[in-house]
N, C-alpha and C positions, 0 to 999 in steps of 0.2 A: 757482440756476441757480448750477453751476460754473464756477466759471473762472480759466481755470492763463496765466499770466506766463512766455513755454518767452524766456529767454533764454541770456548766453554770464555766462563768469567775467572782472574785470577789460572788461567792455564798455558803452561810454560812452554809451552808444543808451538804451540796460538800462538803467542808471540817472538817465539822461533821465523812459523809460516810465514808470517805479517813481515820480518822482514828479509828473508828471499821471494815474496813477493817484489818488496823495494827494490830488492837486485836485479832483481830481470825486468820494473822498469812495468809490472801489468798493468794494463789500464785499468781503468774504475772498477773496480769492485763493491757489494755488497758487506757487507758483514752483516751477518743474524747470530749468536747467541741462543744455543741451545737449551737453557738451562731450564729454559722457564716453560717450555710445551715440548707436551707427552710425545706427540709422534716425532719431533724432530729427533727429541731423546732418545727414544724406542730406534728410528731409524739410524744417530751419529753416534750415537752418545758414546759409544770406545772407538768409534772410528776417527774423532778429530784428532783436528782440524781438516779437512775434506773442501776443493774444490772445489769446484758442482758449474762447467759449462750447463747454463739452462737451457739457452739455444737447439743447442746435439746431446743436451739430452746425458754430459761426462761425465767422468769424475774420478780424482785426482785425491790418493787417499793421502795421509804422512806416510813416511815421511820423504822426502821431492826437495828437491835444488834447483836451483837456477838451471841447472838444465834441461832439469823432469819440465818444469814448468814450463818454457820459452818451446818445448817439440811443445807441449799440451796445445800454446796457442794456438798452435800454426795447424800444423793434427786436423784433416776430418776424424769423427767419430768410428768412422771404419780402420784408417791409416795408421791411429795409435793403439802404439804397447810400448806402456809403464817399463817393462822387465827389461 
């Protein structure tokens, strides 16, 4: 699973998301800062932080908690329901 956390510099919600990911014991993930990337800013600007599974092409928008992250990690793209 190739995970990416899209975030911003100096983002309180992004800091909270990092705490949730640590508490959920998420395996390695890449942090991508969208501040200086026009295409990413357009896609994620109002949504960050966003956890993305590149392999399954799934995204989990904030707010999320430990349980929701764990469900996201184990479900396939057909079976994940964030609600």
